[in-house]
SELOGU-177466 format. One record per residue (C-alpha): residue number from 0; chain; x, y, z. Coordinates in Angstrom, 3 decimals. Layout:
BEGIN
<rec><resi>NUM</resi><chain>A</chain><c1>X</c1><c2>Y</c2><c3>Z</c3></rec>
...
end
This chain:
BEGIN
<rec><resi>0</resi><chain>A</chain><c1>71.283</c1><c2>101.192</c2><c3>113.196</c3></rec>
<rec><resi>1</resi><chain>A</chain><c1>73.995</c1><c2>100.262</c2><c3>115.729</c3></rec>
<rec><resi>2</resi><chain>A</chain><c1>72.904</c1><c2>103.072</c2><c3>118.074</c3></rec>
<rec><resi>3</resi><chain>A</chain><c1>69.249</c1><c2>102.033</c2><c3>117.767</c3></rec>
<rec><resi>4</resi><chain>A</chain><c1>70.157</c1><c2>98.408</c2><c3>118.487</c3></rec>
<rec><resi>5</resi><chain>A</chain><c1>71.919</c1><c2>99.379</c2><c3>121.722</c3></rec>
<rec><resi>6</resi><chain>A</chain><c1>68.876</c1><c2>101.418</c2><c3>122.795</c3></rec>
<rec><resi>7</resi><chain>A</chain><c1>66.426</c1><c2>98.641</c2><c3>121.953</c3></rec>
<rec><resi>8</resi><chain>A</chain><c1>68.545</c1><c2>96.076</c2><c3>123.823</c3></rec>
<rec><resi>9</resi><chain>A</chain><c1>68.352</c1><c2>98.358</c2><c3>126.909</c3></rec>
<rec><resi>10</resi><chain>A</chain><c1>72.045</c1><c2>97.892</c2><c3>127.627</c3></rec>
<rec><resi>11</resi><chain>A</chain><c1>73.172</c1><c2>99.511</c2><c3>130.875</c3></rec>
<rec><resi>12</resi><chain>A</chain><c1>75.932</c1><c2>101.608</c2><c3>129.335</c3></rec>
<rec><resi>13</resi><chain>A</chain><c1>76.575</c1><c2>105.276</c2><c3>128.749</c3></rec>
<rec><resi>14</resi><chain>A</chain><c1>76.497</c1><c2>105.811</c2><c3>125.007</c3></rec>
<rec><resi>15</resi><chain>A</chain><c1>77.179</c1><c2>108.945</c2><c3>123.011</c3></rec>
<rec><resi>16</resi><chain>A</chain><c1>76.197</c1><c2>109.175</c2><c3>119.370</c3></rec>
<rec><resi>17</resi><chain>A</chain><c1>77.675</c1><c2>112.001</c2><c3>117.316</c3></rec>
<rec><resi>18</resi><chain>A</chain><c1>76.462</c1><c2>112.428</c2><c3>113.762</c3></rec>
<rec><resi>19</resi><chain>A</chain><c1>78.778</c1><c2>114.307</c2><c3>111.397</c3></rec>
<rec><resi>20</resi><chain>A</chain><c1>77.197</c1><c2>115.631</c2><c3>108.233</c3></rec>
<rec><resi>21</resi><chain>A</chain><c1>78.564</c1><c2>117.758</c2><c3>105.426</c3></rec>
<rec><resi>22</resi><chain>A</chain><c1>77.265</c1><c2>119.046</c2><c3>102.130</c3></rec>
<rec><resi>23</resi><chain>A</chain><c1>79.556</c1><c2>118.905</c2><c3>99.126</c3></rec>
<rec><resi>24</resi><chain>A</chain><c1>79.469</c1><c2>122.329</c2><c3>97.513</c3></rec>
<rec><resi>25</resi><chain>A</chain><c1>80.746</c1><c2>123.868</c2><c3>94.322</c3></rec>
<rec><resi>26</resi><chain>A</chain><c1>81.834</c1><c2>127.466</c2><c3>94.029</c3></rec>
<rec><resi>27</resi><chain>A</chain><c1>84.213</c1><c2>129.979</c2><c3>95.556</c3></rec>
<rec><resi>28</resi><chain>A</chain><c1>83.400</c1><c2>128.969</c2><c3>99.174</c3></rec>
<rec><resi>29</resi><chain>A</chain><c1>84.114</c1><c2>125.274</c2><c3>98.589</c3></rec>
<rec><resi>30</resi><chain>A</chain><c1>87.441</c1><c2>123.650</c2><c3>99.446</c3></rec>
<rec><resi>31</resi><chain>A</chain><c1>89.986</c1><c2>123.797</c2><c3>96.642</c3></rec>
<rec><resi>32</resi><chain>A</chain><c1>93.260</c1><c2>121.890</c2><c3>96.175</c3></rec>
<rec><resi>33</resi><chain>A</chain><c1>96.091</c1><c2>123.524</c2><c3>98.150</c3></rec>
<rec><resi>34</resi><chain>A</chain><c1>93.692</c1><c2>125.340</c2><c3>100.541</c3></rec>
<rec><resi>35</resi><chain>A</chain><c1>94.890</c1><c2>125.232</c2><c3>104.148</c3></rec>
<rec><resi>36</resi><chain>A</chain><c1>92.196</c1><c2>124.875</c2><c3>106.795</c3></rec>
<rec><resi>37</resi><chain>A</chain><c1>92.312</c1><c2>124.536</c2><c3>110.568</c3></rec>
<rec><resi>38</resi><chain>A</chain><c1>90.580</c1><c2>121.554</c2><c3>112.128</c3></rec>
<rec><resi>39</resi><chain>A</chain><c1>88.524</c1><c2>121.629</c2><c3>115.326</c3></rec>
<rec><resi>40</resi><chain>A</chain><c1>91.536</c1><c2>120.174</c2><c3>117.152</c3></rec>
<rec><resi>41</resi><chain>A</chain><c1>93.698</c1><c2>123.042</c2><c3>115.900</c3></rec>
<rec><resi>42</resi><chain>A</chain><c1>95.745</c1><c2>121.095</c2><c3>113.379</c3></rec>
<rec><resi>43</resi><chain>A</chain><c1>96.167</c1><c2>122.583</c2><c3>109.927</c3></rec>
<rec><resi>44</resi><chain>A</chain><c1>95.271</c1><c2>120.465</c2><c3>106.928</c3></rec>
<rec><resi>45</resi><chain>A</chain><c1>96.181</c1><c2>121.042</c2><c3>103.298</c3></rec>
<rec><resi>46</resi><chain>A</chain><c1>93.402</c1><c2>120.066</c2><c3>100.920</c3></rec>
<rec><resi>47</resi><chain>A</chain><c1>94.883</c1><c2>117.688</c2><c3>98.379</c3></rec>
<rec><resi>48</resi><chain>A</chain><c1>91.614</c1><c2>116.205</c2><c3>97.194</c3></rec>
<rec><resi>49</resi><chain>A</chain><c1>88.328</c1><c2>118.061</c2><c3>96.974</c3></rec>
<rec><resi>50</resi><chain>A</chain><c1>86.495</c1><c2>114.860</c2><c3>97.929</c3></rec>
<rec><resi>51</resi><chain>A</chain><c1>87.792</c1><c2>115.280</c2><c3>101.491</c3></rec>
<rec><resi>52</resi><chain>A</chain><c1>84.809</c1><c2>117.029</c2><c3>103.099</c3></rec>
<rec><resi>53</resi><chain>A</chain><c1>83.442</c1><c2>113.843</c2><c3>104.662</c3></rec>
<rec><resi>54</resi><chain>A</chain><c1>86.767</c1><c2>112.805</c2><c3>106.130</c3></rec>
<rec><resi>55</resi><chain>A</chain><c1>87.467</c1><c2>116.300</c2><c3>107.459</c3></rec>
<rec><resi>56</resi><chain>A</chain><c1>84.099</c1><c2>116.686</c2><c3>109.183</c3></rec>
<rec><resi>57</resi><chain>A</chain><c1>84.454</c1><c2>113.163</c2><c3>110.575</c3></rec>
<rec><resi>58</resi><chain>A</chain><c1>87.788</c1><c2>114.094</c2><c3>112.168</c3></rec>
<rec><resi>59</resi><chain>A</chain><c1>86.270</c1><c2>117.270</c2><c3>113.606</c3></rec>
<rec><resi>60</resi><chain>A</chain><c1>83.277</c1><c2>115.356</c2><c3>114.998</c3></rec>
<rec><resi>61</resi><chain>A</chain><c1>85.531</c1><c2>112.764</c2><c3>116.623</c3></rec>
<rec><resi>62</resi><chain>A</chain><c1>87.729</c1><c2>115.492</c2><c3>118.145</c3></rec>
<rec><resi>63</resi><chain>A</chain><c1>84.673</c1><c2>117.391</c2><c3>119.380</c3></rec>
<rec><resi>64</resi><chain>A</chain><c1>83.189</c1><c2>114.238</c2><c3>120.944</c3></rec>
<rec><resi>65</resi><chain>A</chain><c1>86.475</c1><c2>113.463</c2><c3>122.712</c3></rec>
<rec><resi>66</resi><chain>A</chain><c1>86.660</c1><c2>117.027</c2><c3>124.067</c3></rec>
<rec><resi>67</resi><chain>A</chain><c1>83.085</c1><c2>116.952</c2><c3>125.438</c3></rec>
<rec><resi>68</resi><chain>A</chain><c1>82.867</c1><c2>113.422</c2><c3>126.852</c3></rec>
<rec><resi>69</resi><chain>A</chain><c1>85.138</c1><c2>111.156</c2><c3>128.903</c3></rec>
<rec><resi>70</resi><chain>A</chain><c1>85.246</c1><c2>108.154</c2><c3>126.611</c3></rec>
<rec><resi>71</resi><chain>A</chain><c1>86.545</c1><c2>104.707</c2><c3>127.448</c3></rec>
<rec><resi>72</resi><chain>A</chain><c1>86.469</c1><c2>103.799</c2><c3>123.773</c3></rec>
<rec><resi>73</resi><chain>A</chain><c1>85.256</c1><c2>105.190</c2><c3>120.477</c3></rec>
<rec><resi>74</resi><chain>A</chain><c1>83.705</c1><c2>103.301</c2><c3>117.613</c3></rec>
<rec><resi>75</resi><chain>A</chain><c1>83.395</c1><c2>105.115</c2><c3>114.306</c3></rec>
<rec><resi>76</resi><chain>A</chain><c1>81.170</c1><c2>103.714</c2><c3>111.570</c3></rec>
<rec><resi>77</resi><chain>A</chain><c1>81.343</c1><c2>105.190</c2><c3>108.096</c3></rec>
<rec><resi>78</resi><chain>A</chain><c1>81.458</c1><c2>104.391</c2><c3>104.417</c3></rec>
<rec><resi>79</resi><chain>A</chain><c1>84.307</c1><c2>106.764</c2><c3>103.613</c3></rec>
<rec><resi>80</resi><chain>A</chain><c1>86.969</c1><c2>104.240</c2><c3>102.665</c3></rec>
<rec><resi>81</resi><chain>A</chain><c1>86.377</c1><c2>103.308</c2><c3>99.031</c3></rec>
<rec><resi>82</resi><chain>A</chain><c1>89.627</c1><c2>101.341</c2><c3>99.100</c3></rec>
<rec><resi>83</resi><chain>A</chain><c1>87.898</c1><c2>98.717</c2><c3>101.252</c3></rec>
<rec><resi>84</resi><chain>A</chain><c1>85.425</c1><c2>98.015</c2><c3>98.451</c3></rec>
<rec><resi>85</resi><chain>A</chain><c1>88.297</c1><c2>97.789</c2><c3>95.971</c3></rec>
<rec><resi>86</resi><chain>A</chain><c1>90.226</c1><c2>95.352</c2><c3>98.156</c3></rec>
<rec><resi>87</resi><chain>A</chain><c1>87.421</c1><c2>93.309</c2><c3>99.762</c3></rec>
<rec><resi>88</resi><chain>A</chain><c1>84.516</c1><c2>93.808</c2><c3>97.327</c3></rec>
<rec><resi>89</resi><chain>A</chain><c1>80.982</c1><c2>94.017</c2><c3>98.686</c3></rec>
<rec><resi>90</resi><chain>A</chain><c1>80.986</c1><c2>90.777</c2><c3>100.681</c3></rec>
<rec><resi>91</resi><chain>A</chain><c1>83.191</c1><c2>91.926</c2><c3>103.564</c3></rec>
<rec><resi>92</resi><chain>A</chain><c1>83.657</c1><c2>94.945</c2><c3>105.815</c3></rec>
<rec><resi>93</resi><chain>A</chain><c1>86.954</c1><c2>96.523</c2><c3>106.769</c3></rec>
<rec><resi>94</resi><chain>A</chain><c1>88.002</c1><c2>97.024</c2><c3>110.385</c3></rec>
<rec><resi>95</resi><chain>A</chain><c1>90.716</c1><c2>99.316</c2><c3>111.666</c3></rec>
<rec><resi>96</resi><chain>A</chain><c1>91.351</c1><c2>99.052</c2><c3>115.393</c3></rec>
<rec><resi>97</resi><chain>A</chain><c1>94.196</c1><c2>99.727</c2><c3>117.827</c3></rec>
<rec><resi>98</resi><chain>A</chain><c1>92.663</c1><c2>97.548</c2><c3>120.563</c3></rec>
<rec><resi>99</resi><chain>A</chain><c1>92.486</c1><c2>93.782</c2><c3>120.008</c3></rec>
<rec><resi>100</resi><chain>A</chain><c1>89.882</c1><c2>93.243</c2><c3>122.770</c3></rec>
<rec><resi>101</resi><chain>A</chain><c1>87.571</c1><c2>95.885</c2><c3>121.311</c3></rec>
<rec><resi>102</resi><chain>A</chain><c1>88.032</c1><c2>94.508</c2><c3>117.784</c3></rec>
end
């Protein structure tokens, strides 16, 4: 929706939209606790929680986007942080940002 809004507003900016998708699978090919995998960026990650597929593919998509495009800033929108719902309920959204002007 945010990407579509920028397009419809005909803003004169360069915009990249990367969509990260993953399918949660069961079976011997699925991630298991204590598996070690290598991310797109080359970092190794130990699987501590089998509900991590979304977060892992998100990290890979963000790394891939940074490697392919010269970005001035990156905005990531997702619903991966269930702790936000626990702490703020359904009336508010959480924001994590390392740039006060962008926030």
